[in-house]
Backbone bond lengths (Angstrom), bond angles and torsions (degrees), N, CA, C in turn:
res aa  C-N    CA-C-N  psi(-1)  N-CA   C-N-CA  omega(-1)  CA-C   N-CA-C  phi
1 X - - - 1.453 - - 1.534 110.93 -
2 X 1.308 116.91 -31.82 1.463 119.92 -175.55 1.523 113.29 -64.36
3 X 1.326 117.38 -26.52 1.463 119.92 -175.06 1.529 113.39 -97.94
4 X 1.329 118.74 7.12 1.465 120.16 -176.82 1.522 112.88 -62.92
5 X 1.316 118.09 -40.53 1.471 120.21 179.70 1.520 109.62 -63.07
6 X 1.323 117.66 -47.19 1.465 121.29 179.86 1.524 110.81 -62.16
7 X 1.323 117.07 -38.26 1.470 121.28 -179.86 1.527 110.75 -64.42
8 X 1.328 117.20 -47.80 1.470 120.65 179.59 1.526 109.98 -63.82
9 X 1.321 117.15 -43.09 1.465 119.77 178.54 1.524 111.50 -61.25
10 X 1.335 117.36 -39.19 1.469 120.70 178.34 1.524 110.80 -65.35
11 X 1.330 117.18 -40.73 1.463 120.18 178.84 1.520 111.94 -63.91
12 X 1.331 116.69 -36.65 1.461 120.85 -177.60 1.524 112.78 -80.66
13 X 1.328 117.51 -16.84 1.452 121.39 -179.76 1.523 112.07 85.00
14 X 1.315 114.38 167.50 1.463 121.28 179.12 1.522 108.34 -129.23
15 X 1.320 115.67 -173.65 1.464 119.47 177.12 1.524 110.94 -62.31
16 X 1.339 116.68 -27.44 1.470 120.67 -176.52 1.527 113.80 -104.96
17 X 1.324 117.85 -10.89 1.464 119.66 -178.97 1.525 110.07 -127.96
18 X 1.324 117.35 143.11 1.466 120.13 -179.95 1.529 110.62 -74.86
19 X 1.321 116.99 157.46 1.464 119.34 176.92 1.528 110.87 -65.72
20 X 1.319 115.59 148.59 1.459 121.62 177.70 1.524 111.32 -100.93
21 X 1.330 116.18 1.26 1.460 121.56 179.68 1.527 107.84 -124.49
22 X 1.316 116.95 141.46 1.464 119.88 -179.21 1.533 110.00 -76.11
23 X 1.318 115.40 165.17 1.472 120.55 177.24 1.530 111.27 -59.52
24 X 1.323 117.29 -27.42 1.463 121.56 -178.82 1.527 112.71 -92.57
25 X 1.326 117.06 -0.19 1.464 120.84 -177.52 1.521 113.08 -77.75
26 X 1.311 114.76 173.79 1.463 119.97 174.79 1.513 109.30 -148.82
27 X 1.319 114.98 154.24 1.452 123.42 176.71 1.520 105.77 -118.03
28 X 1.319 117.28 128.76 1.461 121.44 179.56 1.526 107.70 -112.86
29 X 1.327 115.75 126.79 1.463 121.74 -176.87 1.521 108.56 -120.93
30 X 1.317 116.31 127.51 1.463 122.74 -178.32 1.529 110.51 -95.68
31 X 1.309 116.51 159.42 1.469 125.18 174.32 1.524 114.26 66.19
32 X 1.316 118.04 32.35 1.465 120.32 -177.33 1.522 113.60 -81.02
33 X 1.316 117.79 -6.97 1.477 120.34 172.28 1.536 111.25 -102.86
34 X 1.306 116.92 -20.22 1.462 124.20 172.36 1.525 113.19 45.11
35 X 1.327 114.53 67.31 1.476 122.60 179.06 1.525 111.71 56.83
36 X 1.309 117.59 28.13 1.476 125.37 -176.68 1.522 112.72 67.35
37 X 1.312 118.12 7.77 1.476 121.10 -179.40 1.526 112.33 -67.43
38 X 1.340 117.78 -22.75 1.466 119.79 179.39 1.529 111.23 -67.02
39 X 1.330 116.74 -13.05 1.464 120.87 178.56 1.519 112.30 -84.84
40 X 1.334 117.57 -10.84 1.464 121.17 178.30 1.526 110.23 -69.62
41 X 1.348 117.04 152.91 1.469 119.04 173.03 1.538 109.60 -58.30
42 X 1.314 116.72 148.46 1.472 121.30 -176.28 1.524 112.18 -53.55
43 X 1.317 117.92 -36.59 1.464 121.31 -178.33 1.526 112.60 -65.33
44 X 1.317 117.95 -19.10 1.466 121.90 -178.21 1.526 113.09 -104.27
45 X 1.337 117.92 4.07 1.458 121.63 -178.72 1.528 110.58 -90.17
46 X 1.348 115.63 137.88 1.461 119.05 172.58 1.530 108.73 -75.92
47 X 1.331 116.76 178.28 1.470 120.91 -174.03 1.533 111.80 -62.09
48 X 1.326 117.56 -42.66 1.468 120.11 -179.27 1.519 110.91 -64.95
49 X 1.323 116.29 -44.03 1.464 120.52 179.76 1.521 110.80 -63.16
50 X 1.319 117.25 -41.66 1.466 120.78 178.62 1.524 110.89 -62.91
51 X 1.332 117.41 -38.07 1.465 120.99 178.06 1.522 110.92 -64.25
52 X 1.325 116.41 -42.02 1.469 120.35 178.60 1.525 110.37 -67.22
53 X 1.311 117.24 -41.52 1.475 120.84 176.94 1.521 110.92 -60.56
54 X 1.337 116.51 -42.51 1.466 120.86 178.19 1.533 110.61 -62.39
55 X 1.328 116.46 -41.74 1.465 120.52 178.17 1.531 110.36 -61.68
56 X 1.336 116.69 -48.10 1.467 120.57 -179.90 1.525 110.79 -57.85
57 X 1.327 116.81 -45.52 1.464 120.53 179.90 1.531 110.73 -64.35
58 X 1.328 116.20 -39.88 1.470 120.88 -179.33 1.526 111.56 -60.79
59 X 1.329 116.82 -49.68 1.477 118.58 -177.01 1.528 111.10 -69.65
60 X 1.330 117.64 -31.75 1.474 119.53 177.40 1.525 111.78 -66.04
61 X 1.327 116.54 -33.27 1.475 121.01 179.99 1.524 112.58 -82.03
62 X 1.321 117.77 -16.76 1.465 121.64 -173.63 1.527 110.43 -76.79
63 X 1.313 116.67 111.02 1.469 121.39 -176.81 1.528 112.48 -70.02
64 X 1.325 118.00 -7.88 1.470 121.08 178.74 1.525 112.09 -81.98
65 X 1.335 117.07 -5.33 1.464 120.56 -171.10 1.521 113.76 -123.77
66 X 1.323 115.34 146.63 1.463 123.47 160.64 1.529 104.21 -96.19
67 X 1.314 117.37 130.68 1.467 121.08 -176.43 1.522 109.03 -119.47
68 X 1.334 115.95 128.89 1.459 122.17 174.82 1.515 107.70 -127.37
69 X 1.337 116.72 118.65 1.459 120.34 177.65 1.521 108.91 -107.16
70 X 1.313 115.33 124.38 1.459 121.24 178.41 1.526 109.03 -101.26
71 X 1.330 117.73 123.61 1.464 120.26 -178.77 1.527 111.94 -81.48
72 X 1.319 116.47 56.51 1.452 122.98 179.49 1.525 107.38 -101.74
73 X 1.325 116.60 122.12 1.469 122.66 -178.47 1.524 110.24 50.21
74 X 1.335 119.25 -114.11 1.467 121.36 -177.82 1.515 113.90 -91.33
75 X 1.322 116.91 12.76 1.457 121.19 176.62 1.509 112.84 94.76
76 X 1.311 115.08 133.31 1.456 122.88 178.01 1.524 106.67 -131.48
77 X 1.312 117.06 122.75 1.459 121.42 -179.21 1.518 109.97 -113.26
78 X 1.326 115.24 132.07 1.462 122.03 178.48 1.526 107.53 -110.18
79 X 1.312 115.53 123.12 1.463 122.24 179.79 1.519 108.40 -110.97
80 X 1.327 115.83 128.53 1.464 120.95 178.06 1.523 108.57 -126.87
81 X 1.330 116.75 132.03 1.463 119.02 177.59 1.533 109.85 -62.68
82 X 1.315 115.92 138.65 1.469 119.65 173.07 1.517 107.42 -73.11
83 X 1.318 115.43 138.82 1.460 119.35 177.73 1.526 109.12 -73.34
84 X 1.323 116.80 141.47 1.464 119.06 176.36 1.523 110.58 -58.54
85 X 1.316 116.41 151.66 1.475 121.33 179.36 1.514 110.76 -53.21
86 X 1.337 114.18 137.68 1.449 120.20 177.52 1.507 114.78 86.17
87 X 1.344 117.03 3.16 1.467 119.61 -178.86 1.517 111.08 -116.63
88 X 1.327 117.75 31.63 1.458 121.15 174.40 1.431 111.24 90.33
């Protein structure tokens, strides 16, 4: 769980590296609700829950992504790269 942010960032690319996922690709992440523990105040979250909460906040803030979270069981999040302007 600790490396999920780095993994998504690597797939999306940086200023110095090209993206590893196509504009039509998607990333599916499981357990993003983590038994609903991500809804607890930060002071009451264990280390794993805090890591998942940080990941959720990170992808929501990332303007390169469309984020869809499905509240199925422990949560399923679908991340899709935003298409560059002018490409539909």
